[in-house]
N, C-alpha and C positions, 0 to 999 in steps of 0.2 A: 404375359405374352406367350409363354409355352402352352398354357392351358388353352388359349385362343387358337394357337396353331394346331394343337391336337384336335380341338373341336372342329376346326375347318377341315382338317384332313379326314376326320370321321364322317363329316357331312358329304364330302366328295366321294368317299368310298361307298356311301349308302345310296348315291344317285344311280339311277338306271341308265345304262348305255346300250346302244344298238349298233351292231355291225351293218355296214352298207349292204352286205349280202342279203340282209333280212328286210330291207326297205320294201314297203308295199304290203306287208302282212297286215291283217285286220287290226285296227286299233284296240288296245287292251288285251291282245292275245297273250296268254302266259302259259307256263307249264311246258313239259317236254313236247317237242315237235319233231316229226320225222320228215326229212328231206331225202329225195332220191336223186343222186347226182349221176348223170349218164356219162360214161367214158366211151368215147368214140375211137375206134382203131382203124386207121386208113388201110385199105386192102394192100397186101404186099409188104406190110411192115415186117422186117426181117425176123425179129425175135418174138413177135406176138404169139405164134403158135406154141412156143416154149413157155411163155409167160402165162398165157390163158388158153390151155389146150382144149377146154370143153365149152367154148362159147356156144350158147343156144339162143334161140329167139325167146325174148322175155316179154311179159306183160308188166309194164311199169307205170308208176305215177311219177312224172318227172317235174323238176323245178324249172319254170320258164320265166323269162324276163322280157319286158317291153324294150323299145328302142332307147329309152332313157335309163335302162338298167334297173328298173323296179320290178319286184317279184310279182308274178301272176300265179295265183294258186289254182291249179287245174282241178277239174271236177270229174274227170274221166280217165280211164286207163289208156295208155298209148303203147303201140307195138313198135319194137325196134328190130333192126336186122341183126344177123349173126355177126356183125362187125361192131357191136356195142354191148355193153353190160352196165349194170347199175350198182352203185355203192349206196347203202342206206346209212344215214347219219341221224342219230338222235341228238337234239341240241335245244337250247333255249333261244327264244326270239330276242329277249333283252336280259340283262344281268347287271349286277353291281360290278364295280371295278375289280374287287378281289375274285370274282367268279367269271371273268371274261372268257375263261377257258371253256365255258359251257356253250359258247357261240361259235359259229363258223365265220372265219375272217378271210378276206380276199387273199392275203399272202399265203394262207394255208392252201388255197386252191391253185395259186401260181406255182408253189413248191411241188404240189402234186403233179402238175403238168411237166415240170422239169424232171422229176424222178421217173415218171411214166415214159418220158422221151428216152431216158437212159435205159430203162427196162426193155423198150421196144426196139431199140437200135443197137444194143450191145449186150454183152454178158457181164459188164463191169460190176453190177450189183448182185449177181447171182451167187448165192452161198455166203454173203457177208454177215457179220454180226453188226447190228445197228442199234443206236440209242437215240431216241427222240426226246428232246428237252422241252418242257412246257408244251406238251403235246396237244392241248386243246381238246378237240373232240376225238383225236386219235386217228383221223382220216389218213394222214401221211403214213403212220406206222402200219395201218391196215393194208395199204397199198404195197408197202415194202414187204409185208409178210407173204406176198405172192411169190417172191424170189429169194428173200434172205434166209439164212440158216436160223438166225435168232434175232428177235426184235424186242427191245425194251421200250415200252411206252411209259413215259414218266411225267409226273406233275406233282402238285401239292394239294392236299385236301381230299377227304373221302367223297365229297359230292362230285367233284370232277372225275376222280378215279372210278367211282361207281358208274358214271356215265360212259367212261372208256370201256369198261367190262361189258356194258350193254351193247355198245357199238361193235365190239369184237364178236359178241354172240350173234348180232344181227347179220354180220358178214362172214360167218364161219365157213360158208361154202366157197368164199373167195380165197381163204387162207390156205396156203400149201400144206398138205398133210404132214410134210416133213419139217415144217417150221415151228419153232417154239416161240410163243408170244408171252412176255411177262408184262403185267401192269404193276408198276412199282412207284412208291413215293420218292421223289427226289426234290428236297427243299434247298434252294440255292443259298439260303441263309445259314444252312448247317454245313459242316465240313464233309468233304468226300475223301475217303470212303465213309459212307454213312455209319453211324454208331448203332443204328437201330437194326437189329436182325431178328429173325423169327425166334432164335434161341432166347432173347431177352425182351421180347415185346409183350405189351399188354394185349388182351383179347381184341380191343378196339382197333389197334394198329397192325395186328398180325397179318391181316389179309394182304397188305401192300408193303410189308417189310421185306428186306433183302436177306438172303442167306449168304454165308461167306463164299460159297461156290458161285453164286450169281454175281457177286461183286468181282470175283476173279474173271468171270466171263465178260462182264461189262468193261473191265479194264483192257481187254483185248479187242474191243470193238474197233473196227476200222472206219466206220461211217457214223457221224453224228449229224442230226438234222434238227432244225428248229424253225418255227414260223410265227411271225408277229409277236415276238417277245420283247421288242424294243419300243417301249412307250413310257417308261419311268426311269429316271437316272439312277435311283437307288437299286432298282431291279437289274438295270444294265450292269452296274458295278458288281452285283452279286452273281449275275450270269457269267461274266468274264472271269470272276474269281473261281467259280465252279469249273468253267472251261479249262482254266490253267491247270487245275488239279487233275481233271480227266485226261487232258491231252499231254501231260508231262510224264505220265506213267503208262506202262503197258505198250501195246503196239502203236505204230504211227497212225494218226487219225486225220481225217479231213471233215470239216463241218460245212454243210450247205445251209445257209441261213437266209430265209425270205423275210423281208420287212416292208412296211409301208411308211413312207415319209409323211409325217403329219404336220401340216402347216398351221401355225397359230400367230395371231397378232400380239406382238410384245410391246407393252408400254415402255419398257426400258429401252428397246431398240427403235421404237416407233416404226416398226416394219413387220412384215410377215416373215417368220423365221421357223426353222426346224431344229429347235434346240436339242430335242431327244435324239435326232439323227446325228447332229454334230457331236454329241457326247459319245455316241456309238463309234463314230469315225475316229475319235481321239484314241481309241484302243488299237487302231490298225496301222500297219505300215503297208503301203501299196506294193504289190508284187513287183511292178516295174521299177520301183525304187530300191528293191532288195535283191540284187543280183545273187543268185544261188542261196537265197534265204539268209544272207549275211546282214544282220541288223545291228551290228555293233556288239558290245560286250554283254548286253542284257538280253534275256529271252524276250520274244515278242510275238504278236499275232500278225500274220501276213495275209492280206486279203486281196482278192481279185473280183471285181464286179462282172457278173455274167450278162451277156447280151440276150435278154429274154425274148427279143423280137424274132430270134432264130428258133425259138421253141414253139412247136405247134400247140394249139389249145385242144387238148384231149378231153378235158372236163368241160362239158357243154353247159351253157345257160348262165354264165356270169361274165361281167365286164371287167377286164383286167385293169384298165386305167393306166395312167402314166407314172404313178407314184410308187409302184412296187418294184423292189430290187431283190436280186438274189446274189449273195456273196459266197464265194468259196474261200474258206478260212483255214489256215494251217498254223501250227504252233512251232516256232523256231527255238530249239533248245540250244544252250551254250555247248559247243563241242570242245571236248578236252583235247 
């Protein structure tokens, strides 16, 4: 039975999956693909001049969608006004489950809208140290690098991390000259602080290893972000285990987590369920039920679901849908 289970798991991991964002791409298209996401800034946005002081007219190839949300690949360059700019993202159209970070997912775009809204309407994120968990293509971290002091873009595996580096280079002109961007491996299955450092790494892993100083800086991060990391119960368990270690040491931290509820028919329940989402929710105490973050005698995660209908869509050309949520999550420690 165990061999059959492992075989089934291996078969599932080998299957190709595709993000809804990539629907409409030519059949059989494979390999790295460049998408150009247009960020539109409404005139008069208070902090836009501070966030992007050198907006210029650009000649861009943009990603467009039809009314059903399917991708239309353009064949010509399009001109945009000085109230927009482009972020270039290298990604795969399809991938296996272990490599889903090579794709662009809808929750990643919604989280980008949320953080852009904070950047354009307040100085809350200016000068912060941030850490992105399971960063996917690195889009969110690249946007944060416009205003943050330090950005850690983290995930697992050289293929995904190599793709991050490429995306950071493709968007180097957007990154604030005073911002330090680190691309580092953070495997949720291993303890934090990571035991792998440059001082004791092999040549193959040295590129994305942590120094002791970087670990100290990451421990003092005030902002954690993650998008579309809730799809496997095992990974959700590992994610919250890593979160607990990160949020229980150093400075006080807040996590903004974007996820997409995925509905599946369950033979056990004979109904359409969101088991992965329910497992995620089992880790949270709702903020309204925890007055003053008093969650009893044990530490806990306190969550508040954010109303994203109040967040403008700055990233153009994708359909949000109704299944994406953003959660603000804090960690309540036992107070002596």
